[in-house]
C-alpha positions as CSV (number, residue, x, y, z in Angstrom):
1,X,-40.0,51.8,-60.8
2,X,-43.2,51.4,-63.2
3,X,-44.0,48.2,-64.8
4,X,-42.9,50.1,-68.6
5,X,-40.2,51.6,-67.3
6,X,-39.0,48.2,-66.5
7,X,-39.1,46.6,-69.6
8,X,-37.3,49.8,-71.0
9,X,-35.0,49.6,-68.8
10,X,-34.2,45.4,-69.5
11,X,-34.6,46.0,-73.0
12,X,-32.0,48.5,-73.8
13,X,-29.5,45.9,-71.5
14,X,-30.5,43.2,-73.5
15,X,-29.9,44.7,-75.9
16,X,-25.9,45.8,-75.3
17,X,-25.6,42.6,-74.2
18,X,-26.0,41.7,-77.7
19,X,-24.3,44.8,-78.9
20,X,-20.7,43.4,-77.0
21,X,-21.3,39.8,-77.6
22,X,-21.1,41.2,-81.9
23,X,-17.8,43.9,-80.4
24,X,-15.8,40.1,-78.8
25,X,-17.6,38.1,-81.3
26,X,-15.3,40.2,-84.0
27,X,-12.5,40.7,-81.7
28,X,-11.8,36.8,-80.7
29,X,-11.6,35.9,-84.4
30,X,-9.3,39.4,-84.9
31,X,-6.4,39.0,-82.5
32,X,-3.0,37.3,-81.1
33,X,-3.9,34.0,-79.2
34,X,-4.1,35.4,-76.0
35,X,-6.2,38.0,-76.2
36,X,-8.8,36.1,-78.0
37,X,-9.1,33.2,-75.4
38,X,-9.4,36.7,-72.9
39,X,-12.7,37.8,-75.4
40,X,-13.3,33.7,-75.4
41,X,-14.0,33.7,-71.5
42,X,-15.3,37.7,-71.8
43,X,-17.7,36.6,-74.5
44,X,-18.8,33.1,-72.6
45,X,-19.7,35.1,-68.7
46,X,-21.4,38.4,-71.1
47,X,-23.7,35.0,-72.3
48,X,-24.7,34.1,-68.8
49,X,-25.4,36.8,-68.1
50,X,-27.7,37.8,-71.2
51,X,-28.8,34.8,-69.9
52,X,-30.7,35.3,-67.1
53,X,-31.7,38.9,-67.9
54,X,-33.1,37.2,-70.5
55,X,-34.8,34.5,-66.9
56,X,-34.7,37.3,-65.2
57,X,-37.8,39.4,-67.5
58,X,-39.7,36.1,-68.3
59,X,-39.8,36.2,-64.8
60,X,-41.4,39.9,-64.3
61,X,-43.0,39.0,-68.1
62,X,-41.2,41.1,-69.8
63,X,-41.1,40.9,-73.5
64,X,-37.7,40.5,-75.6
65,X,-37.6,44.2,-77.6
66,X,-36.2,42.2,-80.9
67,X,-36.9,46.0,-82.8
68,X,-33.9,46.9,-79.6
69,X,-32.3,44.0,-80.0
70,X,-31.4,44.4,-84.2
71,X,-31.1,48.4,-83.9
72,X,-28.2,46.9,-81.1
73,X,-27.3,45.2,-83.9
74,X,-26.3,47.1,-86.3
75,X,-25.0,49.8,-84.4
76,X,-22.2,47.4,-83.6
77,X,-21.5,46.6,-87.1
78,X,-20.5,49.9,-87.6
79,X,-19.0,50.7,-84.8
80,X,-16.9,47.5,-86.5
81,X,-17.3,49.0,-89.7
82,X,-15.4,52.2,-88.2
83,X,-12.8,50.6,-86.8
84,X,-11.7,48.8,-89.3
85,X,-12.0,50.7,-92.7
86,X,-11.5,48.7,-95.8
87,X,-11.8,46.0,-93.8
88,X,-8.2,46.2,-92.8
89,X,-6.9,44.1,-89.6
90,X,-8.3,46.0,-86.2
91,X,-4.5,48.0,-84.9
92,X,-4.2,48.9,-81.7
93,X,-6.2,51.3,-80.7
94,X,-8.6,50.3,-82.8
95,X,-8.2,47.2,-79.8
96,X,-8.3,50.2,-77.9
97,X,-12.0,51.9,-78.2
98,X,-12.7,48.2,-78.9
99,X,-11.7,47.8,-75.2
100,X,-13.7,50.9,-73.6
101,X,-17.1,50.3,-75.1
102,X,-16.8,46.8,-73.1
103,X,-16.0,48.5,-70.4
104,X,-18.9,50.9,-70.5
105,X,-21.5,48.2,-71.2
106,X,-19.8,46.0,-68.1
107,X,-20.2,49.7,-66.4
108,X,-23.5,49.5,-67.5
109,X,-24.6,45.9,-66.6
110,X,-23.0,46.4,-62.9
111,X,-25.3,49.4,-62.3
112,X,-28.1,47.8,-63.4
113,X,-28.1,44.7,-61.1
114,X,-26.7,47.7,-57.8
115,X,-30.5,49.3,-59.7
116,X,-32.5,46.0,-59.9
117,X,-31.3,45.3,-56.5
118,X,-32.0,48.8,-54.7
119,X,-35.8,47.8,-55.6
120,X,-37.3,45.4,-52.8
121,X,-41.1,45.3,-55.0
122,X,-38.6,43.7,-58.2
123,X,-36.1,41.4,-55.8
124,X,-39.6,39.9,-54.6
125,X,-40.2,37.9,-57.9
126,X,-37.0,36.9,-58.5
127,X,-36.8,34.2,-56.0
128,X,-33.6,32.3,-56.8
129,X,-31.4,35.6,-58.3
130,X,-28.1,36.2,-57.0
131,X,-27.9,39.3,-57.5
132,X,-25.2,39.9,-55.8
133,X,-23.2,37.0,-57.6
134,X,-24.2,38.7,-60.9
135,X,-23.2,42.4,-59.7
136,X,-19.6,40.9,-58.4
137,X,-19.2,39.1,-61.2
138,X,-19.5,42.1,-64.0
139,X,-16.7,44.2,-61.4
140,X,-14.6,41.4,-61.9
141,X,-14.5,42.0,-65.5
142,X,-14.9,45.6,-65.4
143,X,-11.3,44.6,-63.7
144,X,-10.0,42.8,-65.7
145,X,-11.2,44.9,-68.6
146,X,-9.8,47.6,-67.5
147,X,-6.2,45.7,-66.7
148,X,-6.5,44.5,-70.5
149,X,-7.4,48.7,-72.1
150,X,-4.0,49.6,-70.1
151,X,-2.2,47.5,-71.9
152,X,-3.4,47.6,-75.0
153,X,-3.6,51.7,-74.4
154,X,0.7,51.8,-73.1
155,X,0.5,49.9,-77.4
156,X,-1.2,51.7,-78.7
157,X,-0.3,55.2,-77.9
158,X,3.2,55.4,-77.4
159,X,5.5,57.8,-79.4
């Protein structure tokens, strides 16, 4: 992986985490207390993962792209507005689509940790970073999101 490719790759994942945290903040405010707690827990974990990613980027002398992060924020904002036309409360189908978006992002994050693990020259520059633990946490997040997605789908798609 070239330095330029690694820079783009990590900045894209950082931007994705910005969008995910924004979406989770909206879901925390817009859902019932039980789901709000679920999304709050996930928000805390993804925030911790984002901090790990920023630390990795710093260790590798990769500068954070404010343009990519701003673009992610805009995309998430427009997506949330699309899901809530006229500011209406989120419906179950909108909640389902939001959870599926988060699930895709967490799946991508897991792939990030796996990709870094496959590159010994990168791993060598990250002493003390437990990429296996990060990959496992992403797998766990994915499983919890999948469970929640199935519950919401049963509510959203029933006739």
